[in-house]
N, C-alpha and C positions, 0 to 999 in steps of 0.2 A: 290627636287627630283634630283637624280643623274642619268644621262643618258650616257651609253656607247654603241656605236653602230657602226657596220661596214657593208657597202653595198658592198659585194664582186663582185656582178654582174656589178655594175657601177664603181667599183674601187675607192670608196670614204670612208674615215674613219672620223667619228666624235668621237674624243677621249673621251670627256665628256663635259657635260654642266649642268648648274643649271637652272631648270625651275620652275617658280612660276606662277601658273594658266596656262595660255596658252603662256606665254612670256618667252623666253630664256634670262635670265638676266646675265649669265656669260658663255661665250663660251670658252671652254678649249682647243680646238684643232680641226682643220679641215685640212685634208690631202688628196688632190686629188691623186689618184693612190695608196692609202694605202689599203692593204687587210688583214693585220695582226696587232695585238697590238704590240707596241714597246717592246723591251726587256730592262728592267731598272735594274741597280744595283747601290746601294748606299754603298760606302765603308767608314767606319770611325771607331774610337775606340769604345769600349763597354761602352760609356757614351754619354750624350746627348747634351753637350753645343753647338756644331756646326753641329748637325745632327738631333736632335729630332724634330725640327720645320719642317724639310723636311720629316722625317719619318711619323709624324702625319698627315701632309697635304696629303701625298700620300695615307695613309690609309683612310683618309676622302674622297678622290676622288675615292676610290675603285680600285686603280691601283695595280696590282700584281707587286712586285719588289723583288729583292734579297737584303736583309739587311745584308751586310757583315760586321761583327764585327772583327776589326783588333787588334791583340795583339801588344805590343810595339816591341816584337821580330820580328813579321811579318812585321811591319812597317819598321824596320831597313833593312830587306831583300828586301823589295819593293824599298826602296831608293837606296840600293846597286845595284839592278838589273835595275834601271832606268825605273820602270814601272809606276811611277806617273808623270803626266805632269810637275809639279813644285816641286816634291819631298815633297809634303804635302797632308794632308787630311783635309776635306772630298773630295771625288771624286764621281761624279754622271756619270755613264756610260749609255748611251742610244744608243742602236743598235750598240754597239762597239766603239762609240765615247766617250772619257772621257772629262768631263767638271769639272772645278775647281770653287771655290768661293761660300761659303755658301749663301751669300746674293742673288746671281743669282739663286741658286738652290731653295731657299725658295720662291722666287717670282714665279718661274716656277711651283713648286709643289702647291703653293697657288692658282695659276691661274687654275690648274686642279681641285682643290677642291672648287673653287668659294669663296675663302677667301682672295683674293687680289683684292682690290677695283678697279672699272672702273673709278670712278670720279677722276679727276685730283688732286683736293685739298686733297681728302682723301688719294690718293697715296703719295702725298708729306708728309702728316702726318705719314703714315706708314713708308716711306723711312727714314724720320728723326729718328724715333725710332730705326729702324734696324741699322742705322749707329751709333747712340749713343751706342748701345750694342756692335757693332764691335769695336768702339773706346775704350770702357771699357776693352775689352779683349786684344786688341793690345797694350794698354798702361801699362799693368801689368808688373812691372819691375822684373828683375832677376839679379843675381850676383853670381859669383863663391864662394865668401866669404859669409858664412851663416849669420853672424851678419850684414853685409852690406845689404844683401838681405832683412833681417828682417826690417832694418831701412827704406829702400826704399819702401817696400810694405806697411808699416804702414803709411808712408808719402803719398803714393798713395791713400790709403783708406780714409785718412782724408781730402785730397785735391781733386785730379782729379776724383776719383771714386765718392766722395760725390757730386761734381758738376754735374757729368753726371746723377747720380741717382736722384738728386734733380729736374733736368729738366724732366726726365721721369715721376717722381711723379707728377710734375705740369701738364704735359700733360694729365695724367690719371684723375686728379682732375678736370681740365678744361673741359674735354670731358663729364664728368658727368653721364656716363652710367655704370661705373665699368670696361668697356673695354678701351683699349688704344686709339682706333679710332672708331668712329661710334657707332652703337648699337648692334654689334655682333662680334664674334671672327674673327680676321684677323691674318695674318702672323706676325704682330707686336706683338700681344699678345703671340704667341708661342715663339718668339725670346726673349722677356723679361722674360718669364717663364723659359727659358733655363738658362739665366744669374742667376736668383734666385736659381734655382736648383744647378747650378755650385758652387755658394757661399756656399750653405748648405752642399754640398758634402765634404767640407774641403780640396778639392784638391789643392786649392791655399793657401799654408801655410802662416802664419803671417798676414792673413786678417780675420777679424771676420766673422764667418759663418752666423751670423745674421745681417750683415751690412744692407741688403735690408729691414729688418723688422723695422728699425728706420725711415722708410718713410711710413707713414700710408696708403696712397693710394696704394702704391706698395704692401704692406703687404696684404691688403684686395683683391687686384687684383690677386695676386699670388694664393691665396686660391680659388678664383672664377674660374680662368683658369684651375687649377688642378682638380676641381670638375665638370667642363663642360663635358657633357656626352661623346662626341667623344674623348676627351683627357683622361678622366678617363677610358674609355673603352680600349684605346690603352695601357695604363700602366697596366691595369688588365690582358690584354692578355699576357703581358710579364711574369707576375707572374705565369701564368698557363702553361708556356712552360717548 
């Protein structure tokens, strides 16, 4: 059960929480003196790799936010005008304050949605997977010479990317539930899903779009996450727009 409530008389805001029975199992935000919902805007390109985890988690939390989809031309202007804290995306703006770094954003949004675990060991497991996905993205090589870029990316796919995906695959297998951590969806699942979607998009040239499918646990996992009701509902809502 998702709860969002504001006690204007006493000036207290409970942003959201997850309640099972009579127990609050995930507290998502408590703000003394708060009388209005925060204004949230997520700015990123019109694809999902470093944003859909945040977008889906915010939707799951029932949080109204502005989903700003930036074109490459707009991005160039934003960098030129110095409107981005580090000259990069995504940016999550909350009540006028701009925050950077996907990993921080997805933890925040996951906390609001109740899909970031409270247990310390489970958090470690989630964090490891999120960082593995980040390393995958940050290590993708590039080069001004197309042939050299092709060689470097094929080498990356066969070595570093394979090592990273092998470990993610092992973690999913060991967990034994079909999810990356625990027995339900977490932000780790959304982050791995985004990597799989990014590969399938063909955006990273010279890397096999089905690379992740060579890892059986990841392949089955990807299908499971995409078909999970809140995730499927989010993507279906985009098609109806």
